[in-house]
Structure formats: C-alpha cells, structure tokens
N, C-alpha and C positions, 0 to 999 in steps of 0.2 A: 443060553445062546439065543440070539435074535434071528429069526427066520423071516426074511423079507418077502414081500410080494413083488411080482414082475409084470410090468405093463408094456404092451406093444403099441407104439405110435404108428397109426395107419393113415391112409389118404389115397385119393385117386378114384375117378369114376370107373375105370376098368375093374378095379377091385370091388367096387360096390355092386357090380353086376353079378358077382359070384360071392357076395359077402357071407352068406350063410355057411358055405363050404369053408371059407377062409377062417371064420370065427370058430367053427367046430374043430378045425385042425389046430388052431392056436390053443384051445382049451385042452385038447388031447395031449399036446406037447408039454403041458404043465404050467402055462402062463395063467395069470389071475385076472387080467383085464386088458382092455384096449382103450386107446385115446385117439383124438383127431385134432390136428392143428388148426389155427385160424390165421392163415395168410392168404391174401387175395390171389397169389400166384399158384396156390394149390389147385388140384383138379376136382376137389369136392368141397362143399360147404359144411362147416362143422355142426351146426344144429341139426340139419337134416341127417347128416351122417350118424350122429349120436342116436337119433330116434330110430333109424333103420337098424343100427347095430343092436340096440336094446331089444328090438322086436325079434331078433334071431333066437333060435332055440338053444341057447347056452346059458350058463350062470355067470358069465364073465361080467365084471364091472365095466362101465362105459362112461367115458368122460371127454370133455373138451380141454385140451392143453395147448395153449390157454386162449380164451377169448380176449381180443383187444378191446379194452373198455372204451376207448375213444371212438370206435367205429359204430357202436350201437348204444342205445340208452340202457342203463343197467336194469331198470324196472322191466323193460321189455325182455331182456335176456333172462331175468329171473322168472318171468311168466312162462317163457318157452320151456325152460328147464323144469319148472314146477309141474307143467303139464306132462312132460315125458316121465318125470319121477313118479307122478301119481299112477301111471300105468305100470311102472317097473320099480317099485319101492326097494330101497336099499342097494340099488345098483348104479345110480346115476351121479356123476360128479360134474359140477360147473367149475371149470378153471378160469381164472380171470387175472389179467395183468395190465400194466400201464401202456403196453405197446412199445415196440423198440425198432421195428423194421420200417424205415422211411418209405420204402416203395409201396407199402400197404396204404399209406396216406396219399402218396402221389397218384396212385391209380384212381382214387376217389376225388382228387382235387381238394383233399382235406389238409388243414394246417397241421404241420408236425411241430408241436410246441416243445419247449425246453423240457428236459426230464422232470424238473421240480413241478412244473405246471401240470404235466400228465399225472404225476403221482398224487398231487392235490386232488385231482378229479377222481382218481382211483380210491382215495380215502373216503370221499363222499359217497362214491358208488358202493363201497363195502358197507357203510352204515345203512344205506337203503336196502341192500340185499339182506343184511342181517335182520333188519326189522321185518321185511317181507317173509323171510323164512320162519321167523318166530311168531309173527302175529297175522300174517296174510294180508296186511294193509299197511300203508305208510303215508304220513304227511311230512314233507321235508321242504324246508326253505333254505337252500344253501347257495353258494356262489355259482356252482356249475349246474345244479339240478333243483327244480322246484316241482313238487308233487302235492296234490291235494286229495287225500283219500284214495290213492291208487290201490287197487285190490288185485290180488292174484286170483285166477279163475276158480281155484278149489280151496282157498284158505291157506293156512301155514304149509310150507313146502318141506319135502323130505330129501331133496338132493343134498349131497355133501358139497362143501365149498373148498375149492383148491385155489390158493393164491401163489403165483409164481413170480420170481424175480431174483436179481443178484445184488442189488444195492441195499444199503442199510435201511433206508426209509421203507422200501417195499417189504423187506423181510420183517421189519417191525410191525407193519400192518398185517402181514401174514400171520405172525405169532399171535396178534390180538384178535383176528377174526376167523382164520381159516381152520377147517378140520384137517386139511393136508397142506403142509408148507412145502412147496416145490422150490428147491434151491438150485439156482442156475448161475453160470458165469455171467459177469457183466461184460458182454461182448458187443454192445451196440456200435461202439466206435473205437475198436482197438487200433492203436497206432503202430503196432509191430507184432510179429509172431511171438516174440518173447512176452509181450503184454498179454497175449492170449494164454500163453503157458503159465504166467503168473496167476491168472484167474483160476487155473485148474489144479493148483498145488493143494496138498493136504492142508497146509496152514490156511489157505484161502477158504476152503470149505469149512474147516473147523470154526473160523471166525464168523462166517455167515450163519452157520447153525447156532452158534452162541448168541448172536443178535436175535434170531427168531425165538430161541428158547427163553431168553431173558424177557422178551415182550410177552410171551405166553404165560410165564410165571407171574408177571405183574397182573395179568388179566385173569389169573387163576384158571388157566386152560391147559389142556394136554393134547395138542394136535399130533398127528403123525408127520413124518418127515420123508420127503421124496427127493431123489436125485436122478437127473437125466444123464445117461451115458454120453460121453463126448467122442470116444473112439473105442471100437471093439475089434480085436483080431484074435480069433481062436484057431490055433494051428501049431504045427511043430516048428515053424520058422520064426518063432518069437524073437530070437536074438537079432536077426536082420531087420525085422520090422521096428523093433525098439531103437536100433541104431539110426534108421532112417528118420524116425520121429524126433529123436534127440537132435539130429543134424538140422532138420527142418525148422524146429522151434527153439534151437539154441539153449537146450537144457541138458543137465547132467543126467546120466542113466538112473542114479539113485533118486533123483527128484521125479523123473518120469514114472518110475516103478511105484511110487507112493501116491501118485495122482488118483484120487478116488474114482473119478469118472472115466479113467483110461484103463481098459482091461485088455491085456496082451498076454498070451500064453496058451498052453494046452487047456482042455476043458476042465481038468481037475485043478490046475493052478488058478484059473479064473474063478472057479467056484470057491476055492479057499480064500482068495482075495476078497470076494464079495462078502463072505461070512465074517471075515476079520474086520473089514471096513464097516460093515453094518453094525457090528458089535461095538467097535471103538467110537464111531461117530454117531451112533444112534439112528441109523437109516432104516426106515420101515418099508420103503418102496423104491424100486429101480425102474426107470423108463428107458426102453431101447427102441431104435427105429426098425421098421419092418425088414429092411435089407440085412440087418444083423441077425434076424430071427432064426434062419436055418441052422447056422453053426451054434447059436446060443442055446438051442434046444439040447445040444450035447452037454452044455454046462448044467442045465437044469437036472440032468440025470445024475449029477454028482451032489445035488443039494437035497436036503430033507424036504419032503412034501408037507405042506401045511393046509389046514382046512380053510376054504374060502369064507 
C-alpha cells in the first residue's frame, strides 16, 4: 500500500507574523510539509517565505509551488534556493513552471507570450538549473538565456526540483528533469465549467501521469508524483455538496466521485479515497490549501502515519 505525504499550501503576511506557531501546529496535525505560491496578488513573496518557514523549529519540508519561470532568471532562482538549502539540507524544494496567470505578467508590464514560447523558455531554464544543481556552475548559450561560467554561491545544490503543469510538453519536461512531478489541470483558459470538469476526471489525470512517467522512463529516472486538490469538503452533508457540484459543472455523479482531486465525504470516506487513488494512480504527495486544513486534519487521523 502506498502511503502518501501531505503538503499545506500557505501564504499571507498575517500568517508570517505567527509562522512558527502555525508550522508547529501543522506538524502536530500530521502534515509533512508546507509550500508557498508565486502570484503577485498574494500577500507574501515566495522565496522569503520559504526561507522564513525553513528556519522555523520543525522538520517539515518547505517548497515554492511553483515559481513562474518568466518572472525571474532561472540562475538567480537556483542561487536563492541553493543558499536556503545549504542551511536546511534535505528540506527545501524549488517548484517551477511556465506561468499561466496573465495578471502576474500584467502587474509587471511583462509580455504574456503564447504557451509554446513560455514552455520553450522553461525547457532552457530546466537545463540550466539541472547543470547548476549537479555541477555548481554553468555555461549556456541558448535562445532565451546566455550564461558564461555562472556559479552558485556554495557549489552543487541540494534542493529538490519540482516541476508543475498540466499540458503534455510541461509534463514531459517534468518527467525528464524533476524530482517531484506536480500534475495539475490545464485551466489557464477554460471556455466552460464543463471544460474545467473534463480536466479533473480520472481519465485526464491518468493520461497526464502516463505522459510524465513515459518521459521519466526514457530518461532512466524515478521521480515522485504530486497532485494538488481542487475541491475538498469533509462532513456529513456530502450528498448535497456533490449534487451542487454536479449541477454547477454539468457532470454526472459517478464522474464526480472518481475525480482524483475532488474529495467529498466524511473523514473516513475521504481517507479511503485518498489511499485508493494514491495506489491506483501512483500518487506520492497531495497538496491542499490552508483553508481546507482544519477539517482535513480529521482525515489524517484515519490514515497510517509515515516517517518523514
């Protein structure tokens, strides 16, 4: 039986002012790690948040999920995370993706290129980060980036690399380069609620995971696989919540019940679905938002505890 890890996605300056207490509570509740998003509308910046959380007196893993590659130079991102990881070895994860939220680019007056262009830059960025992690230095002459003997402050780096996305090109890159493949819906420009629902089906996740696994096998690599929850409701009123969800997204109940990232039911039922889904799809980590954490702690009580 596969026993997955559970990550809480955090954010917000008010939270950072009481961060140590929050992280200690998260650890006591049975979660394995925390992560921070990279959107300019958030109330906290990801790199500083990762550094602050890593310094807290817990053993939780700490990561950014995920950095927008187009908003910062990948070599600079790698240097920042290498520095944090040197102080907290084995606990730091750098998540990176091609960027999908147009408002992040608008706030900076940056050009929001077509998906293919952004993914091309991500591919170059991943080769740079891979070389820096392994060798501590890189010379790269590419279309998007040119570096001449760029060096990390402390040599080869120990942070884990997480690559997140929902399209086949990004998932192929994730399988080829990442330690953790974060599988997400492709929701940048959904044209209907049904289109959103189609991205959340069991078949959609199975296809995405197969793309990443095929790329990993070709590269002779064995990454772990992560899924971000899309909707969680833990309670006794599951039937009415499910009806509302099906009506809103125009899906049949049997389709909604099988959606891997949609968790509705009492604590025991949700725990059983997580274990079954993890086993059948090969999921190693689940990420949930902080607002879902209070009720989800009940779910963790029904799951076997595993060593961090």
